[in-house]
RODO-2510 file (C-alpha; in nm, 4 decimals, decimal comma):
residues 575
     n   res          X          Y          Z
     1     m     6,2540     5,0922    -3,0289
     2     n     5,9350     4,9093    -3,1220
     3     v     5,6071     5,0941    -3,1630
     4     a     5,2704     4,9268    -3,1803
     5     h     5,0755     4,9820    -3,4982
     6     n     4,6990     4,9885    -3,5200
     7     s     4,6923     4,6651    -3,7141
     8     g     4,8511     4,4796    -3,4256
     9     h     5,1998     4,4554    -3,5849
    10     y     5,5143     4,6295    -3,4652
    11     l     5,7258     4,8647    -3,6751
    12     t     6,1013     4,8801    -3,6255
    13     p     6,2691     5,2026    -3,7409
    14     k     6,5369     5,1385    -4,0021
    15     k     6,7146     5,4680    -3,9277
    16     p     6,7094     5,5186    -3,5543
    17     i     6,7659     5,8793    -3,4548
    18     a     6,9512     5,7924    -3,1389
    19     s     7,1998     5,5665    -3,3125
    20     t     7,2569     5,8197    -3,5912
    21     i     7,3191     6,1046    -3,3480
    22     a     7,5273     5,8731    -3,1324
    23     k     7,7426     5,7837    -3,4326
    24     g     7,7871     6,1528    -3,5135
    25     l     7,8797     6,2392    -3,1560
    26     t     8,1121     5,9383    -3,1449
    27     s     8,2795     6,0604    -3,4620
    28     i     8,3253     6,4039    -3,3112
    29     l     8,4647     6,2474    -2,9969
    30     i     8,7030     6,0288    -3,1976
    31     l     8,8201     6,3251    -3,4029
    32     a     8,8737     6,5293    -3,0873
    33     v     9,0682     6,2428    -2,9300
    34     v     9,2729     6,2041    -3,2462
    35     a     9,3470     6,5757    -3,2524
    36     i     9,4446     6,5717    -2,8864
    37     f     9,6533     6,2589    -2,9349
    38     v     9,8322     6,4102    -3,2339
    39     a     9,8879     6,7288    -3,0396
    40     m    10,0202     6,5440    -2,7379
    41     f    10,2328     6,3205    -2,9576
    42     t    10,3721     6,6147    -3,1462
    43     i    10,4363     6,8124    -2,8313
    44     t    10,5950     6,5110    -2,6652
    45     y    10,8318     6,4460    -2,9486
    46     s    10,8971     6,8129    -3,0082
    47     l    11,0192     6,8824    -2,6578
    48     k    11,3738     6,7571    -2,7465
    49     d    11,3862     6,9291    -3,0842
    50     a    11,5232     7,2525    -2,9489
    51     e    11,7750     7,0704    -2,7379
    52     v    11,8823     6,8495    -3,0287
    53     i    11,9189     7,1540    -3,2554
    54     n    12,1018     7,3385    -2,9804
    55     v    12,3374     7,0424    -2,9233
    56     a    12,3830     6,9951    -3,2998
    57     g    12,4550     7,3645    -3,3364
    58     s    12,7081     7,3556    -3,0533
    59     l    12,8991     7,0836    -3,2356
    60     r    13,0024     7,3378    -3,4991
    61     m    13,1374     7,5709    -3,2370
    62     q    13,3172     7,2856    -3,0634
    63     s    13,4671     7,1710    -3,3939
    64     y    13,6114     7,5192    -3,4534
    65     r    13,7292     7,5350    -3,0942
    66     l    13,9236     7,2106    -3,1394
    67     a    14,0854     7,3569    -3,4491
    68     y    14,1769     7,6654    -3,2484
    69     d    14,3146     7,4503    -2,9628
    70     i    14,5225     7,2552    -3,2133
    71     q    14,6630     7,5665    -3,3658
    72     s    14,7250     7,7316    -3,0316
    73     q    14,8348     7,4080    -2,8728
    74     s    14,5968     7,4723    -2,5877
    75     s    14,6061     7,2489    -2,2875
    76     q    14,2233     7,2297    -2,2994
    77     l    14,2271     7,0221    -2,6148
    78     p    14,1682     6,6862    -2,4403
    79     n    13,8835     6,8371    -2,2408
    80     h    13,7298     6,9892    -2,5464
    81     i    13,7601     6,6603    -2,7357
    82     q    13,5851     6,4876    -2,4495
    83     n    13,3133     6,7556    -2,4437
    84     l    13,2476     6,7177    -2,8169
    85     d    13,2391     6,3433    -2,7823
    86     e    12,9974     6,3679    -2,4914
    87     s    12,7754     6,6121    -2,6800
    88     l    12,7679     6,3931    -2,9890
    89     n    12,6871     6,0802    -2,7868
    90     s    12,4547     6,2479    -2,5381
    91     a    12,1109     6,1109    -2,4577
    92     t    11,9547     6,3984    -2,6428
    93     m    12,1339     6,3047    -2,9631
    94     k    12,0510     5,9369    -2,9111
    95     t    11,6790     6,0256    -2,9535
    96     l    11,7572     6,0627    -3,3232
    97     n    11,7705     5,6863    -3,3479
    98     m    11,3919     5,6592    -3,2890
    99     a    11,1701     5,5311    -3,5713
   100     i    10,9845     5,8604    -3,5964
   101     v    11,3057     6,0410    -3,7024
   102     p    11,3553     6,0498    -4,0808
   103     t    11,6129     5,8082    -4,2201
   104     t    11,8099     6,0939    -4,3753
   105     i    11,8719     6,2542    -4,0396
   106     q    11,9584     5,9192    -3,8840
   107     l    12,2101     5,8498    -4,1646
   108     q    12,3587     6,1966    -4,1293
   109     y    12,3893     6,1457    -3,7545
   110     q    12,5626     5,8102    -3,8093
   111     n    12,7941     5,9602    -4,0678
   112     i    12,8841     6,2405    -3,8294
   113     l    12,9514     5,9852    -3,5552
   114     q    13,1751     5,7805    -3,7822
   115     r    13,3585     6,0866    -3,9082
   116     w    13,4074     6,2146    -3,5573
   117     q    13,5465     5,8805    -3,4474
   118     l    13,8069     5,8994    -3,7265
   119     l    13,8916     6,2620    -3,6560
   120     s    13,9104     6,2109    -3,2816
   121     s    14,1470     5,9168    -3,3376
   122     e    14,3755     6,1317    -3,5561
   123     i    14,3792     6,4120    -3,3023
   124     r    14,4663     6,1777    -3,0207
   125     s    14,7386     6,0197    -3,2387
   126     g    14,8845     6,3646    -3,2989
   127     n    14,7837     6,3921    -3,6637
   128     n    14,6310     6,7342    -3,6241
   129     v    14,6840     6,8438    -3,9845
   130     d    14,4181     6,6037    -4,1160
   131     y    14,1706     6,7399    -3,8679
   132     l    14,2389     7,0933    -3,9678
   133     n    14,2017     7,0015    -4,3282
   134     q    13,8640     6,8243    -4,2646
   135     v    13,7161     7,0620    -4,0117
   136     e    13,5494     7,2689    -4,2793
   137     g    13,3814     6,9640    -4,4236
   138     l    13,2720     6,8507    -4,0782
   139     v    13,1204     7,1925    -4,0041
   140     a    12,9450     7,1944    -4,3400
   141     e    12,8001     6,8526    -4,2674
   142     l    12,6943     6,9701    -3,9231
   143     d    12,5283     7,2745    -4,0822
   144     q    12,3294     7,0486    -4,3129
   145     f    12,2475     6,8230    -4,0213
   146     v    12,1169     7,1167    -3,8149
   147     l    11,9150     7,2387    -4,1154
   148     n    11,7560     6,8959    -4,1550
   149     l    11,6733     6,8899    -3,7851
   150     q    11,5102     7,2322    -3,8158
   151     r    11,3074     7,1247    -4,1153
   152     f    11,2060     6,8019    -3,9381
   153     s    11,0839     7,0034    -3,6390
   154     e    10,8972     7,2446    -3,8675
   155     n    10,7403     6,9545    -4,0568
   156     k    10,6177     6,8055    -3,7313
   157     l    10,4555     7,1332    -3,6359
   158     r    10,3020     7,1661    -3,9801
   159     a    10,1647     6,8083    -3,9583
   160     f    10,0203     6,8871    -3,6156
   161     a     9,8607     7,2045    -3,7414
   162     l     9,7224     7,0292    -4,0504
   163     s     9,5861     6,7361    -3,8504
   164     g     9,4291     6,9727    -3,5975
   165     a     9,2722     7,1802    -3,8724
   166     l     9,1465     6,8662    -4,0455
   167     c     8,9961     6,7362    -3,7215
   168     l     8,8311     7,0702    -3,6538
   169     f     8,6958     7,0804    -4,0061
   170     l     8,5585     6,7291    -3,9778
   171     i     8,4094     6,8125    -3,6380
   172     f     8,2455     7,1185    -3,7887
   173     v     8,1088     6,9183    -4,0837
   174     i     7,9762     6,6421    -3,8578
   175     t     7,8219     6,8987    -3,6235
   176     v     7,6451     7,0692    -3,9147
   177     l     7,5182     6,7325    -4,0363
   178     i     7,3959     6,6408    -3,6889
   179     v     7,2168     6,9756    -3,6501
   180     r     7,0598     6,9376    -3,9933
   181     f     6,9629     6,5797    -3,9186
   182     a     6,8141     6,6819    -3,5836
   183     r     6,6206     6,9637    -3,7485
   184     n     6,4816     6,7441    -4,0255
   185     k     6,4283     6,4278    -3,8246
   186     v     6,3494     6,5595    -3,4778
   187     v     6,2381     6,9222    -3,4761
   188     k     6,0090     6,9129    -3,7823
   189     p     5,8378     6,5853    -3,6846
   190     l     5,7869     6,7196    -3,3327
   191     e     5,6343     7,0375    -3,4751
   192     q     5,4023     6,8246    -3,6886
   193     l     5,3062     6,6173    -3,3850
   194     v     5,2349     6,9351    -3,1858
   195     i     5,0169     7,0691    -3,4697
   196     a     4,8440     6,7298    -3,4969
   197     s     4,7819     6,7308    -3,1209
   198     q     4,6239     7,0746    -3,1471
   199     e     4,4053     6,9539    -3,4349
   200     i     4,2948     6,6509    -3,2336
   201     q     4,2245     6,8775    -2,9383
   202     a     4,0006     7,0783    -3,1718
   203     k     3,8224     6,7475    -3,2618
   204     n     3,9703     6,7460    -3,6098
   205     f     4,0968     6,3914    -3,6552
   206     d     4,1731     6,4208    -4,0264
   207     i     4,5474     6,4847    -3,9945
   208     k     4,8188     6,4237    -4,2529
   209     l     5,1808     6,3960    -4,1417
   210     d     5,4752     6,4336    -4,3800
   211     i     5,6403     6,0978    -4,3254
   212     n     5,9212     6,0111    -4,5685
   213     s     6,1587     5,7990    -4,3657
   214     q     6,1552     5,5395    -4,0921
   215     t     6,3052     5,6966    -3,7835
   216     e     6,1586     5,6652    -3,4366
   217     l     5,9613     5,9875    -3,4753
   218     d     5,8403     5,8784    -3,8191
   219     v     5,7178     5,5522    -3,6710
   220     l     5,5636     5,7562    -3,3886
   221     g     5,4012     5,9800    -3,6508
   222     q     5,2605     5,6770    -3,8315
   223     c     5,1230     5,5425    -3,5063
   224     y     4,9933     5,8891    -3,4193
   225     q     4,8186     5,9148    -3,7543
   226     s     4,6720     5,5670    -3,7121
   227     m     4,5677     5,6629    -3,3603
   228     a     4,3960     5,9754    -3,4969
   229     q     4,2067     5,7617    -3,7489
   230     e     4,1025     5,5206    -3,4759
   231     l     4,0075     5,8135    -3,2536
   232     a     3,7996     5,9516    -3,5394
   233     l     3,6200     5,6181    -3,5692
   234     l     3,5767     5,5964    -3,1925
   235     y     3,4621     5,9587    -3,1678
   236     h     3,2104     5,9189    -3,4487
   237     g     3,1067     5,5869    -3,2969
   238     l     3,0583     5,7546    -2,9606
   239     e     2,8637     6,0355    -3,1261
   240     l     2,6404     5,7798    -3,2948
   241     a     2,6085     5,5877    -2,9682
   242     v     2,5210     5,9081    -2,7808
   243     d     2,2690     5,9997    -3,0514
   244     e     2,1208     5,6509    -3,0349
   245     k     2,1062     5,6608    -2,6559
   246     t     1,9537     6,0081    -2,6695
   247     q     1,6999     5,8850    -2,9211
   248     e     1,6300     5,5789    -2,7074
   249     l     1,5879     5,7977    -2,3994
   250     q     1,3600     6,0287    -2,5968
   251     q     1,1627     5,7270    -2,7157
   252     a     1,1501     5,5948    -2,3596
   253     n     1,0354     5,9351    -2,2366
   254     d     0,7711     5,9520    -2,5091
   255     a     0,6641     5,5966    -2,4303
   256     l     0,6408     5,6724    -2,0568
   257     k     0,4469     5,9902    -2,1274
   258     t     0,2168     5,7969    -2,3565
   259     l     0,1752     5,5260    -2,0941
   260     y     0,0956     5,7917    -1,8359
   261     d    -0,1559     5,9611    -2,0675
   262     c    -0,3114     5,6230    -2,1490
   263     s    -0,3305     5,5298    -1,7830
   264     e    -0,4924     5,8636    -1,7077
   265     a    -0,7306     5,8295    -2,0019
   266     l    -0,8331     5,4784    -1,8964
   267     s    -0,8817     5,5749    -1,5337
   268     s    -1,2073     5,7585    -1,6011
   269     s    -1,5210     5,6361    -1,4314
   270     r    -1,6925     5,5421    -1,7558
   271     l    -1,4834     5,3759    -2,0271
   272     s    -1,5991     5,3565    -2,3849
   273     i    -1,4697     5,2263    -2,7162
   274     p    -1,3446     5,5758    -2,8251
   275     d    -1,1258     5,5852    -2,5121
   276     f    -0,9479     5,2662    -2,6175
   277     q    -0,9276     5,3894    -2,9771
   278     t    -0,7573     5,7075    -2,8541
   279     v    -0,5062     5,4965    -2,6615
   280     l    -0,4246     5,2912    -2,9712
   281     d    -0,3899     5,6042    -3,1842
   282     s    -0,1402     5,7508    -2,9385
   283     f     0,0685     5,4333    -2,9304
   284     e     0,0752     5,4047    -3,3081
   285     k     0,2774     5,7278    -3,3111
   286     i     0,5610     5,5704    -3,1095
   287     d     0,8746     5,5162    -3,3146
   288     g     0,9043     5,1570    -3,4345
   289     i     0,5304     5,0799    -3,4099
   290     e     0,3585     5,0536    -3,7469
   291     a     0,0133     4,9363    -3,6449
   292     c    -0,1772     4,8384    -3,3293
   293     r    -0,4796     4,6165    -3,2944
   294     l    -0,6899     4,5648    -2,9821
   295     s    -0,9428     4,2829    -2,9614
   296     i    -1,1918     4,3012    -2,6723
   297     d    -1,4056     3,9949    -2,6248
   298     e    -1,6284     3,8479    -2,3587
   299     k    -1,7448     3,5027    -2,2746
   300     e    -2,0832     3,4362    -2,4301
   301     g    -2,0495     3,7696    -2,6032
   302     g    -1,9122     3,9360    -2,9120
   303     q    -1,5819     4,0868    -3,0005
   304     i    -1,4714     4,4372    -3,0886
   305     e    -1,1551     4,4936    -3,2882
   306     l    -0,9913     4,8358    -3,2812
   307     v    -0,7094     4,9158    -3,5246
   308     a    -0,4658     5,2072    -3,5432
   309     g    -0,1983     5,2673    -3,8063
   310     n    -0,1382     5,1154    -4,1465
   311     r    -0,1553     4,7377    -4,1362
   312     n     0,0904     4,5477    -4,3510
   313     p    -0,0617     4,2189    -4,4687
   314     n     0,2843     4,0675    -4,5058
   315     q     0,4014     4,1756    -4,1629
   316     e     0,3850     3,9435    -3,8655
   317     w     0,1821     4,0526    -3,5624
   318     n     0,3244     4,0459    -3,2125
   319     c     0,0616     3,9475    -2,9616
   320     i     0,0020     3,9455    -2,5871
   321     q    -0,3086     3,8109    -2,4160
   322     l    -0,5016     4,0498    -2,1932
   323     e    -0,5703     3,8735    -1,8647
   324     e    -0,6387     3,9992    -1,5167
   325     h    -0,7068     3,7727    -1,2178
   326     d    -0,7452     3,4721    -1,4479
   327     m    -1,0073     3,6561    -1,6531
   328     s    -0,9516     3,6586    -2,0281
   329     l    -1,0322     4,0037    -2,1630
   330     g    -0,8920     3,9974    -2,5177
   331     k    -0,5574     4,0492    -2,6817
   332     l    -0,3275     4,3305    -2,7923
   333     e    -0,1345     4,2975    -3,1199
   334     w     0,1121     4,5237    -3,2951
   335     q     0,3348     4,5379    -3,6010
   336     q     0,6790     4,6907    -3,5664
   337     t     0,8946     4,8312    -3,8435
   338     s     1,2237     4,7421    -3,6761
   339     n     1,3754     4,6134    -3,3567
   340     k     1,3540     4,9644    -3,2141
   341     a     1,0089     4,8925    -3,0740
   342     d     1,0198     4,8141    -2,7052
   343     n     0,8078     4,5077    -2,6369
   344     l     0,8113     4,5927    -2,2671
   345     v     0,6279     4,9171    -2,3412
   346     m     0,3624     4,7292    -2,5361
   347     e     0,3337     4,4753    -2,2552
   348     s     0,2878     4,7628    -2,0123
   349     l     0,0159     4,9008    -2,2384
   350     g    -0,1449     4,5560    -2,2391
   351     h    -0,1424     4,5489    -1,8582
   352     i    -0,2957     4,8966    -1,8454
   353     v    -0,5706     4,8036    -2,0921
   354     a    -0,6370     4,4716    -1,9191
   355     r    -0,6577     4,6398    -1,5805
   356     a    -0,8850     4,9109    -1,7193
   357     l    -1,1158     4,6465    -1,8670
   358     y    -1,1093     4,4476    -1,5451
   359     f    -1,1830     4,7441    -1,3195
   360     g    -1,4472     4,8631    -1,5654
   361     h    -1,6077     4,5210    -1,5397
   362     n    -1,5913     4,5287    -1,1602
   363     q    -1,7266     4,8821    -1,1498
   364     k    -2,0134     4,7920    -1,3768
   365     q    -2,0839     4,4822    -1,1700
   366     t    -2,0852     4,6960    -0,8564
   367     e    -2,3169     4,9511    -1,0150
   368     q    -2,5374     4,6704    -1,1389
   369     l    -2,5528     4,5100    -0,7943
   370     i    -2,6399     4,8461    -0,6394
   371     l    -2,9087     4,8924    -0,9012
   372     m    -3,0460     4,5443    -0,8407
   373     q    -3,0459     4,6057    -0,4661
   374     e    -3,2397     4,9272    -0,5187
   375     r    -3,4869     4,7465    -0,7396
   376     a    -3,5181     4,4656    -0,4864
   377     t    -3,5821     4,7270    -0,2183
   378     i    -3,8495     4,8870    -0,4349
   379     a    -4,0043     4,5444    -0,5007
   380     r    -4,0059     4,4692    -0,1288
   381     e    -4,1682     4,8029    -0,0501
   382     l    -4,4305     4,7501    -0,3211
   383     h    -4,5008     4,4020    -0,1941
   384     d    -4,5321     4,5156     0,1654
   385     s    -4,7508     4,8149     0,0863
   386     l    -4,9297     4,8364    -0,2464
   387     a    -4,9456     4,4619    -0,3118
   388     q    -5,0971     4,3971     0,0327
   389     s    -5,3472     4,6757    -0,0206
   390     l    -5,4439     4,5509    -0,3656
   391     s    -5,4760     4,1952    -0,2325
   392     y    -5,6964     4,3191     0,0515
   393     l    -5,9149     4,5220    -0,1887
   394     k    -5,9448     4,2230    -0,4190
   395     i    -6,0644     4,0061    -0,1315
   396     q    -6,3095     4,2729    -0,0193
   397     v    -6,4438     4,3162    -0,3726
   398     t    -6,4923     3,9395    -0,3964
   399     l    -6,6835     3,9393    -0,0665
   400     l    -6,8836     4,2394    -0,1795
   401     k    -6,9780     4,0661    -0,5012
   402     r    -7,0831     3,7527    -0,3152
   403     n    -7,3023     3,9418    -0,0622
   404     l    -7,4580     4,1764    -0,3119
   405     n    -7,5141     3,9312    -0,5947
   406     q    -7,8427     3,7996    -0,4557
   407     e    -7,9841     4,1405    -0,3691
   408     l    -7,8746     4,2934    -0,6941
   409     c    -8,0068     4,0003    -0,8942
   410     a    -8,3419     4,0096    -0,7053
   411     k    -8,3813     4,3714    -0,7741
   412     r    -8,2336     4,3262    -1,1169
   413     c    -7,9865     4,6204    -1,0703
   414     d    -7,7681     4,5811    -1,3720
   415     v    -7,5894     4,9132    -1,3144
   416     a    -7,4456     4,8155    -0,9752
   417     t    -7,3425     4,4759    -1,1064
   418     s    -7,1624     4,6393    -1,3964
   419     i    -6,9826     4,8819    -1,1667
   420     i    -6,8680     4,6050    -0,9342
   421     k    -6,7542     4,4016    -1,2324
   422     d    -6,5505     4,6956    -1,3704
   423     v    -6,3916     4,7578    -1,0314
   424     d    -6,3045     4,3885    -1,0066
   425     e    -6,1454     4,3859    -1,3544
   426     v    -5,9425     4,7021    -1,2950
   427     l    -5,8331     4,5686    -0,9601
   428     a    -5,7291     4,2379    -1,1205
   429     q    -5,5381     4,4235    -1,3910
   430     a    -5,3601     4,6374    -1,1321
   431     y    -5,2770     4,3313    -0,9275
   432     t    -5,1429     4,1478    -1,2384
   433     q    -4,9327     4,4459    -1,3383
   434     l    -4,8011     4,4755    -0,9863
   435     r    -4,7066     4,1068    -0,9818
   436     e    -4,5241     4,1440    -1,3100
   437     l    -4,3451     4,4501    -1,1794
   438     l    -4,2528     4,2682    -0,8616
   439     s    -4,1242     3,9764    -1,0673
   440     t    -3,9201     4,2130    -1,2789
   441     f    -3,7835     4,4066    -0,9829
   442     r    -3,6870     4,0874    -0,8037
   443     l    -3,4921     3,9644    -1,1034
   444     q    -3,1271     3,9080    -1,0030
   445     i    -2,8435     3,9748    -1,2500
   446     e    -2,5090     3,8878    -1,0972
   447     e    -2,2869     3,8992    -1,4047
   448     a    -2,1445     4,2249    -1,5351
   449     h    -2,0688     4,0790    -1,8796
   450     f    -2,3700     4,1246    -2,1006
   451     g    -2,3369     3,7840    -2,2670
   452     e    -2,3058     3,5960    -1,9372
   453     a    -2,5898     3,7958    -1,7831
   454     l    -2,8128     3,7270    -2,0846
   455     k    -2,7381     3,3559    -2,0631
   456     q    -2,8085     3,3577    -1,6892
   457     l    -3,1327     3,5494    -1,7484
   458     l    -3,2697     3,3234    -2,0229
   459     e    -3,1611     2,9917    -1,8741
   460     p    -3,4630     2,9592    -1,6383
   461     l    -3,7025     3,0341    -1,9262
   462     k    -3,5958     2,7268    -2,1226
   463     s    -3,7767     2,5048    -1,8770
   464     q    -4,1023     2,6942    -1,9390
   465     t    -4,1290     2,6137    -2,3088
   466     q    -4,0752     2,3401    -2,5638
   467     a    -3,9481     2,5930    -2,8156
   468     q    -3,5808     2,6068    -2,9138
   469     l    -3,4209     2,9191    -2,7745
   470     v    -3,1295     3,0379    -2,9911
   471     v    -2,9149     3,3320    -2,8795
   472     d    -2,6686     3,5127    -3,1083
   473     n    -2,5036     3,7827    -2,9014
   474     q    -2,2305     4,0089    -3,0410
   475     l    -2,2655     4,2863    -2,7862
   476     l    -2,0035     4,3749    -2,5268
   477     s    -2,0822     4,5153    -2,1868
   478     i    -1,8339     4,7969    -2,2540
   479     d    -2,0895     4,9499    -2,4898
   480     l    -2,3459     4,9852    -2,2096
   481     d    -2,3614     5,1343    -1,8647
   482     a    -2,5185     4,9420    -1,5792
   483     q    -2,8622     5,1092    -1,6161
   484     q    -2,8744     5,0491    -1,9904
   485     q    -2,7595     4,6894    -1,9504
   486     v    -3,0294     4,6104    -1,6922
   487     h    -3,3083     4,7659    -1,9008
   488     l    -3,1846     4,5958    -2,2177
   489     l    -3,1671     4,2568    -2,0459
   490     q    -3,5164     4,2990    -1,9045
   491     f    -3,6428     4,4110    -2,2449
   492     i    -3,5078     4,0908    -2,4012
   493     r    -3,6445     3,8808    -2,1155
   494     e    -3,9875     4,0395    -2,1453
   495     a    -3,9910     3,9799    -2,5213
   496     v    -3,8788     3,6169    -2,4845
   497     l    -4,1265     3,5556    -2,2025
   498     n    -4,4039     3,7089    -2,4114
   499     s    -4,3185     3,4708    -2,7002
   500     i    -4,3138     3,1732    -2,4636
   501     k    -4,6552     3,2578    -2,3152
   502     h    -4,8497     3,3594    -2,6224
   503     s    -4,6803     3,2555    -2,9496
   504     a    -4,6753     2,8742    -2,9226
   505     a    -4,3530     2,8947    -3,1243
   506     n    -4,1162     2,6129    -3,2066
   507     k    -3,8108     2,8413    -3,2260
   508     i    -3,7287     3,1705    -3,0622
   509     h    -3,4246     3,3547    -3,1913
   510     v    -3,2529     3,6354    -2,9987
   511     d    -3,0101     3,8443    -3,2051
   512     c    -2,7950     4,1185    -3,0463
   513     h    -2,5262     4,3028    -3,2362
   514     h    -2,3507     4,6353    -3,2732
   515     s    -2,3138     4,8227    -3,6001
   516     r    -2,1811     5,1726    -3,6674
   517     g    -2,2513     5,3146    -3,3233
   518     m    -2,5934     5,1575    -3,3003
   519     i    -2,7116     4,8624    -3,0932
   520     k    -2,9704     4,6446    -3,2631
   521     v    -3,1681     4,3765    -3,0792
   522     a    -3,4225     4,1477    -3,2412
   523     i    -3,6425     3,8782    -3,0801
   524     e    -3,8114     3,6693    -3,3459
   525     d    -4,0339     3,3615    -3,3198
   526     d    -4,2206     3,1368    -3,5647
   527     g    -4,5386     3,1263    -3,3570
   528     i    -4,9029     3,2085    -3,4282
   529     g    -4,8471     3,5807    -3,4429
   530     f    -5,1103     3,8478    -3,3716
   531     d    -5,2614     4,1626    -3,5111
   532     v    -5,0527     4,4526    -3,3834
   533     n    -5,3495     4,6851    -3,4326
   534     k    -5,5697     4,4779    -3,1945
   535     p    -5,3873     4,4348    -2,8636
   536     k    -5,5175     4,1669    -2,6318
   537     l    -5,6763     4,2567    -2,3039
   538     n    -5,4870     4,1905    -1,9818
   539     h    -5,1616     4,1555    -2,1764
   540     y    -4,9112     4,4168    -2,0651
   541     g    -4,5823     4,2779    -2,1977
   542     l    -4,5802     4,4951    -2,5123
   543     s    -4,6503     4,8112    -2,3187
   544     i    -4,3781     4,7255    -2,0686
   545     m    -4,1296     4,6742    -2,3549
   546     q    -4,2292     5,0097    -2,5062
   547     e    -4,1758     5,1728    -2,1715
   548     r    -3,8284     5,0194    -2,1330
   549     a    -3,7362     5,1253    -2,4860
   550     s    -3,8308     5,4829    -2,4033
   551     r    -3,6132     5,4699    -2,0910
   552     l    -3,3248     5,3570    -2,3094
   553     e    -3,4050     5,6400    -2,5536
   554     a    -3,4392     5,3700    -2,8149
   555     d    -3,6907     5,2873    -3,0829
   556     c    -3,9026     4,9768    -3,0438
   557     f    -4,0648     4,8122    -3,3474
   558     i    -4,3238     4,5359    -3,3201
   559     e    -4,3804     4,3334    -3,6325
   560     s    -4,6253     4,0458    -3,6425
   561     t    -4,8619     3,8747    -3,8796
   562     p    -5,1174     3,6157    -3,7689
   563     g    -4,9841     3,2698    -3,8509
   564     l    -4,6389     3,3975    -3,9514
   565     g    -4,4807     3,4681    -3,6174
   566     s    -4,3643     3,7858    -3,4484
   567     k    -4,0562     4,0039    -3,4413
   568     i    -3,9691     4,2698    -3,1886
   569     r    -3,6807     4,5025    -3,2723
   570     l    -3,4999     4,7587    -3,0626
   571     e    -3,2557     5,0115    -3,2064
   572     m    -3,0515     5,2303    -2,9742
   573     t    -2,7897     5,4849    -3,0712
   574     l    -2,4845     5,4983    -2,8453
   575     a    -2,3870     5,8390    -2,7154
***
């Protein structure tokens, strides 16, 4: 019986239970067969004992009867001689010649035969005196012969009884040994296996079996103990696997919840930098993520970097590019403490952020287009109504001046001439302001990105001046709504246009950047400058810039010194 061991080898029991019990049962069977055989043998060879003793005993009586016949000269003497001869040579008496019969009895039987042959010869020859003289000796010898036969029969019975008792004793001893062996090698190990099975059922795999031999059940116990150890390892492994899977599912659930919250947070109509910072802060709490970094950049614009978590300078950053419809929007980076971090979750976050930026850009572009359409509508209405009226009044005032000049000059009416002149100047100023407003309202801004829109806005102005126009923009459109972006762009355009028209500068520098929740814009030139306390007549650019700054709820600062250039600054705090 071979039993597989946990190491892959096979154990062969050195003391098989079956063979041991089989040997014991075989011994009992052999002893029983021996006892039966001895009994049958004894019975078989004892069946003639009584007959032999009876025949041997009858020889004494027949010997005395012959002596009586001789003395009485009975006519039955020949018959009685023949009877004694037949009895002595009968088949029953011939059984005494078998090897099982003791030699003493066989010799006595032969001596009796020889003596009888001599005596029978003397009787037949008529010498009856010798027979009578020897009959006592013959009877004595027959008595001894019968006694030996009796003792031989008794000895056979004693041997049978002794052999039977010995066989029974040996059977008893072997039976006791088999029962003891079965108890020690079968019953006890089975009880231990039952107890071990109950312990395993109770999830207690730390079992110790009393194994001190190498029978089949001992080998089974060893394998059972090894199996329990392997089950313990498998059970603990399964527990760890279940815990890991549970933890992974919990992490996945947390990640999905976070993704859902982030998607909901980034689906608002107006996205701001704090919204993206909140998203990064929530993802930094996911198990396995040590730090997150989001870089938002725009073409022709600046870049904003948002960081959450504790950055490790020695840790490598994982990175995915944020793109949507072939538009590059930035990149998302993260540091992970282990392989537990799910890159797919971070990629999903990147898609959500990229889509939020993209839809925010589209929404702002849509709002901006709507705003520009409204402004174009206003410009068209102003042109068709107020501009026509002002143009008509200007023509009429010109005609009035021409017709009245001669009469007024002849009469030397300086008051009327002064009034007409004032009306003409005010009308010219109103018409100039209206033209500038119409030019501003008709300005088209097609790009939603602040940097691209600024470049598009300033590009036509380069052809109007010999000055070098330098733009340093670090602002992102995400910091501004559509209304703020339009006003800020027009503020910059008005300032640049004002420098082109009046400063005679060689270099105009536009600087836009974001710092600590505040947007700062500066337009600086190296032109002729002016006295800020003495504004020029018919110049409305500065007042228009002040008005736009007030609409942006920003502060506008005009700095200029004659001969040293000018600088216009705008500072706006983000809500």
